[in-house]
Every structure is written in structure tokens, then in C-alpha cells.
N, C-alpha and C positions, 0 to 999 in steps of 0.2 A: 827770463822774467824774474824780478825780485820777489821773494816771498813776503806776504804781509806780516807786519809785526804782530806778535801774540797780544791778546787782550789782557789788560791787568785784572787781577782777581781781588785786589784790595782797594776799594774806593778811597778809604782814608789815606792810605799811602800814596795813591795816585794824586789826590788833591794836595797833600803835603809836598810831594815832589814837584808840583807845578805852581808853587806858591808865588813865583815871580810873574806868572802870566797875568794875573789881575792888575799888577802895577803897570804893565805896558799897555793894557787895553783900556784902563780907567773904569772898567765895569767888571767887578769880581764875578757876579753871577753869570754874565755873558761869557766871560773867559772860561769859567768852569764848564758851562754847557758846551763850549767849543772843544773842550778837551775830553768830552764824554765819548768813549770808544763805541758806545751803543747807539749814538745818534745816527739818524738816517743820512746817507750821502746827499748833499745838495739841500738839506733842510736849512731854513733861515735861522740865523743865530739869535735874533732879537725878537722875542714874542712880547706882545703888549700885555701889561698886567691885567689879569682877569680873563685872558683869552684861554680857550680850550687847549690843554696841553697836548702836544703831538704824541702820538703813540710811538713807543719805542720799537726798534727793530725786533721782529719776531713776536710782538705782543699779540695776544688773542683778540678777536673782534669783540667779544663780550665776556663779562664776568660770570664765573660759575658760582654755584651755591657755596662752594668752599671758599671762594674769594670773598663773598659777602660775609660769611662767618668770620673769616680772618680779619675783615675790616672792622668787625665789632670789637676786636682785641679782647678776647675772652680772659686773657691773663690779668687784665685790669679790673675785672668784675669783683674780685674780693674786696677792692677798695669801696665798693658800694654795699656789699653785704656786711662787712665788719662794723661800721658805725650803727647800722640798724639793729644788729644783734646786741651790741653793747648798750645802745640807748634803750632798747626794749627791756633789757635786764635792769638797767638803772631806774626805768619807769616803774617796774614791778616793785622795787624797793620802796618807792614813794607811795604805793597803795597796798600796804601789807594786809589790810583787813578786807580788801575788795578783790573782785576777779580782775584778771588782766584781759586784754582785748586782742586775741590772736588775729582777728580780721583787720584791725588797725595796723598791727605789725606787718601783715602781708601787704597792705596798701602802701605803707611806708617803704617796704622793700621794692615794690614795683616802681615807685617814684625814683628811688635811688638808682636802681638798675637802668631804668629808661633814660635818666639823665646821663649816666655814665656812658651808655652805648650811644646816645644822641651826641654827646660831646666828642666821642671818638670819631663818628662819621663826619661831624661838622669840622673837626680838625683835618680829616682826610680831604674834605672838599676845599677848605680855605687854604691849606698849605699846598694842595695840588694846583689850584689855579694861580697861585703866586709863584710857582716854580720852586718852592722851598724843598720839595721832596725829590728833585731831580737827581740828587747825589746822596740819597738816604742810604745809610748802612744797614738799618734794620729791615724787617719784613716789608715787602713792597706794599704800597698803598693803592687803593682802587683808582683814584683820580690821577695820581702821579705816574702810575704805570701805564695808564691809557686803556685799561681793560673795562672801565666803566665811564660813562659820560658824567661830567660834573653835575649836570642837572639831576641825574638819577641819584647820585650820592647825596646831594642836597635834599632831595625829596625824602630819602630814607632818614636822614638826620632830623628833619622837621617832623616826620612821623613819630619818631621816638620822643621828641620834645612834647608833641601833642599827647602821647600816651602818658607821659609824666604829668602833664597838666590835668588830664582826666582823672588819674588816680589821686592827684592832689585835691581836686575838686570833691571827690568822694570822701576823702579824709576830712575836708572842711565841713561837709554836710553832717557827717556822723558825729563830729566833735562840737559842731556849732560855733567854731572859732573862725569867723570869716576873715580875720586879718592874716590867716595862713595863706590866703590867695596872694597877698603881696609878697610874702616870703618866697613862694613858689615862682612868681613872676620874676623876681630878682635873680633867683637861681638859674632860670632858663636864659635870661639876658646875659648873665655872667658866663654861662656855658658857651653861648654863641660868640661873644666878643673876646673869648680867650685867644682864638686865632682868627676870628672873623672881623669884618669891618675894616675901615681905613687905618685905624691905629690899634691893632690887637694888643692887649696888655701882656699876653704871653710872649710877645716879641721884645718886651722891655723888662724882663727879669722878674715878672710878677706871677708867674705860673704857680710857684710853690705856695704863694700867699692864697691863691684861689683854691687850691686843693685843701689847704689847711682849714680855711674858713668853711667851705661848702661840703667837703667830704670828711671833715673832722668835726668842727663845732656844730654847724647847722644840722648835718645829718644825724648826729648823735643826740643833740639836745632836742631836735624835732621829733625823733623816734620816742624819746622819753616823754615829751610833752603830750603826744597823742594818746599815751597810756594813762598818765596821771593828771594831765592838765596843769602840770608844774614841771619845772626843771630843777633837779637836785644837784648837789655837789658832785655826786658820782658821775652824772652825765657830762657836766662841764669838764671835769678833770680827765675822765675817760676819753672825751672828745679830743682833748689836747694830745693824748697818747696816740690814738688812731690817726689823727691828722698829721702828726709828725712822720709816721710810717708812710702815709700817702705821699708826703713830700719826698721821702727817700726814694720811693718808686719813680717819681717824676725826675728826680736828680739822676738816677741810674740811666733812665731813658735819654736825658739830655747830655750826659757825659758820653754816651755812645755816639751821639751825633754832633759833638761839640765842634769838630773841624768843619763839617758840612754846614752847620747852622751859622758859623761865623762867616763863611763864604757867602751864604745866602742872605746875610743881614738879619738873621733871627737871633736877637740878643737874649738868650735864656740866662738864667742865673748861673749856669755852668760856664757860659761864655763870658759873663761879666766878671766872675771871681777867678776864673781859670781852672784848669783840670785838677791841680793839686788841692786847692781850697775846696773845690767841689767834692772831691773824694772824702775829705775830712768832714765836710758837712753831711755827707751821706751817712757816715758812721755815727755822727751826733744825732741825726734824725732817727736812726735805727735803735740807738741804745738808751736815750733819755726816756722813752716810753716804759722801759723796764724798771727805771727808778720809780715811776708812777705805780707800777704793779707792786713793787716792794712796799710802798706806802699803803695801798689798798689792802695788802695782805695782813696788815696789822688789825684790820677790822673785819675782813672777809678771808679767813684762812685758806679757803679753796683757791684764792687768787694766786697762791704760790705755784699752782699747777701751770699757770700761764707762762712761767719761766721756761717751760719746755720749748716755747717758741724761739728761745735763744739758739736752739739746735739748727734753725734756719737763719736767724738774724746774724749770728757770729760768722758763719761761712760767707754770707753775703757781704759783710763788712770787709773780710779778708780778701775776697775776690775783687771788690771795687778798689781797695787800697793798692793792690798789686797788679791789676788787670793791664794787659798789653794788647788785647784784641777786642773788637766789638762783641764777638760771641760770648766772651766772659762776662761782659756787662749785661747781656741779655739773660744769662743764667742768674746773675745777681738780682736782676729785676724780678724774675720769677720767684726767687727765694724771698724777696721782700714782700711780694704779693701774698705768698703763703704765710709769712709772718703776720701780716695784717689780718688775715682770715682767722688764724689761731688766736691772735690777740683779742679781736673783737668778740668772737664767739666764746672764748674762754672767760673773759672778764664778765660778759653778759650772764653766763651761767653761774659764775661765782657770786654775782649780785642776787640773782633770782632764786637760787636754791638754798 
């Protein structure tokens, strides 16, 4: 009896080695699924869009608490904390003779964190039901791995969006600025349609624009506004810096999955510009914010201390520019998230103190 062939350990190499298969089949996604060594014998190769993904061989029947925590993607949460910290510090600058509002800062943080976690679960759901995650290189997703039902993941995503809405409503009431409800509604809609809906803009190279606007400018300016009821120059320019770092985090994530996304038809910015240009863009996104720090240091000397964040930013750039494995890009993503956290908190303190 012939011994079975060993399972490949590198999904990216496996896909690259089978690059001719999609040409013969006429359906890249279906061909890639057929080449999956983890697929169940006898499973149908063509699943309808939106259908419940089939559980992979050896998958557990239900998700554990650790799976749900992993689905929240905790390493991305600094992207929510950084703009709130920076914006709050900028807001304090705008009210030098009055008290700042810690309760408003806390509510703004709840809004940002709930939106970040909500969009993470929403992406898990939307990518999972589309089949985009079937050849994912990074950590397994709840929907794509089959350990959680799509409706469960969707319910959790909507719960966090609701939490963001409640916190946003509370902020609106205490500030008396009812137009903030419209901003919050737009943010939730944008979070959903990032990968949700029939034409998700995250599949057309616009993901970086989304994180720059909402996790850079809007989150920072909004956090400053609820403190001082105005948005100063520090908030706008600081929002540019923290938004660019958020773009770098997303770019590292998409560079890791660039081969798989291309096969699945997910045209991220990394897919559109190619891996080399994507690596260069990552470095630009990471380093331009420190030019902004240098400018702020002319007026706020404590801002020079934020340059210590380069101890994480420079290694991240080096790793991305030379990376040969997905694991290296995951490390770069973690370093970029740490950079965002130090950058946001550091500049916020430099403004406020």
C-alpha cells in the first residue's frame, strides 16, 4: 500500500507551487480549495457565496473562550487607544484654564475599542462566509476555521457596534452636540462595509484609507472635541501621524496574506501595488509620523521622548523590507501596534503636561 503524501506546512508556498491550477479550472478560489490538504474527503468543491463554511478536518465542534478572545485580535487594540490618548492630550491644550473631562475620555475610549473589536469580528464573519479565509496564513479565524457558527460571530460583532453606539450616545448627551450621532453612525456603517456587503471597499484597495480616516483623523479629532468642543491643530496633525501608523499595521497584515488574497479575489492595496511597493509603503507609513513628532518637539519639548518609539518602528521596517516568511510579518505587525501605542500616549502626555 502506498504511503500518503505528507501535508505541506507552508500555505503560501503551496499556493505559489500550484499557480497553474486556477488557469485550468477557470475558478481560482475553487482550484485553491481543491488543493487544500485539510479538506474533508468527498466534500463538495463549490460552495455558494454566503453559505456556512464547512468545518475543517479535526476542527472542534464549538469555540472556546480563548478562541473568542483571539477573534477580538487584541494586538490591534493599540490602534484604538492611541488616537484617544493623543486627542485627549490635544483637547487639554485647548482648555488650559479649565478642567479636563476624564469621563468623556473614558467614553471616547469605549467607543474606539468597541468599534475596533466590532470591525474585527465583522471581518471574521464577512471573510469567512465568502471563503476568503480558507487559505489564511495568519491566526485562524472563528468563521473560516469552522469552530463558531457565522451567525454567532455576526451577533458578537453587532453587539460591539451596539456598545459603541451606546457610549457614543452618552458622549452626545453630556456634550450636547447631537450632530455627533451622525459621525458615529457613519463610523459604524464604514466599519461594516469594510468587508461586508456585496461590494466591500476593503476588497478594492481602500482599507488603508478607512483606517487613516476613522482610526486616525476622526478618532483623534473626536477625542479632542469632546474635551474642548473645538479641534485644534495638534489634534489634526497628530491624527495624521497616528493614522499613518494604523495604515502600516494594516499593510503588514495584508502583505502577510498577499498571495492568498490574490487567489481569493480580495484586492487589498498590497495586492494592487505588489509586495515590493507594499513593503516600501509600510516604511513610509511608519517613519513619516516621526517627522511630525520632530515638528511638535519645537513647541512641546517633551515630544522628543516619543522618538523612543523608533526602537520598535525601525526594527519593524527592517523586518518588513527583508521578510521571507509570514511569521516575520506578524512580528512586524506587533511592533507597529506597539509603536502606535507609544506614539499616541507619548504625544498626548507631551501636550497635556
